[in-house]
C-alpha angles and dihedrals in degrees: 000000000000091000089057091050091049091050092051094047091048089054090050092050088055086054093256086277098099086096091060125093128180114305094249092055090048091055091052089049092050093048091050089052091050091055089061095049108107092176093075091080098085119323112180147177111234101292096350124093109221107171138047119231102237127071112245093027118125132279100039140136093217109123093015132111088267091059101093099179103038140060117296099225092197096062099017098236139107117237121240105268112174092027110044092026140354116286102228093178095237131074094214105055094070085079108007129064112258114254092251089054100038091122094044122119103237090177090065089061097049095272133129106273110259094009138085097236129095120242106262116255092248122130092208139337121235101236131195115274136169140163091256096051110100097179105073113195122201099184139004120267117247095260092054091041085060090062093043091052087076104021098051087065097224101117142022120287088233097054097125126164095223131028121214121258112277096028111132117209090196089069093051116108098154124142092223093225122205126229089245128133094215122117098250131122089239095052127082086226090072087082103010093071102117092265108064093023138348116306115259098182092108089059092053103080097169126203099295102088097164092113094047128090109274116256142178090048127119110266109256094217093066095077097045087224096109112068092197094070132067122236112248118251091233144349092285099047136267134347093242090066101265104138141206122208113212086336093306136119110238137167088269091054089081103015128063118188089189094063113057094168095089120069115273089357094289121164091230139005114308093235090056101038102086095045091054086081106010122070106217 
């Protein structure tokens, strides 16, 4: 383990930028990686197409902060695959099942059903509740659990159930860092603290979700019984892109990791988001 620590500290002494090359080289590197990404040819949620087949087509997470193996176009750097987390060679498999395992039952191996992430090691989340909330939720739905599996900060961002074909565990020496703002060698916050690198504490939401918008509950506007909520434009949500998943409000109702063009990955403009559902 000491060699891993030494490698990390050496990287930090170099300013964590020793992995960067000039921006033009990074773009070539990213394009080469995209060419070896078989997942681009039709990844989907059960019954819902999520990704377009061609690299560079919109919407996409390529080049965004959720692209762990390619260039982050926003800040112009490549992350630290192979050191901070395992380099799986594909941006998509950190969430989606690899193509050769697309029919696999990830839930049978301790994963989130339908996804390539393990269920976080959390006994229970503290979810939002109030006297005016009719839809009481006991646990997050799988699609929101997917987001929490990174953003609750309890396990490494590379903790996938299945690895893609050709990936060799013998070559893996990653520290499996957690998206956690704490000052620990195994947390991203060790460096991303606002001093060495940008602060990631806002992205670490933890397991106490009592001050977050409720999710995984049936949308109140579906029944037309609650006059404070708008009726959806269709079975999958609203025409402005705000989505419902099996009639429920989830993290992905408002946020879209495949469209980085809108601020904080929202599905529509921030000043319009709340009134998509709520009648003010």
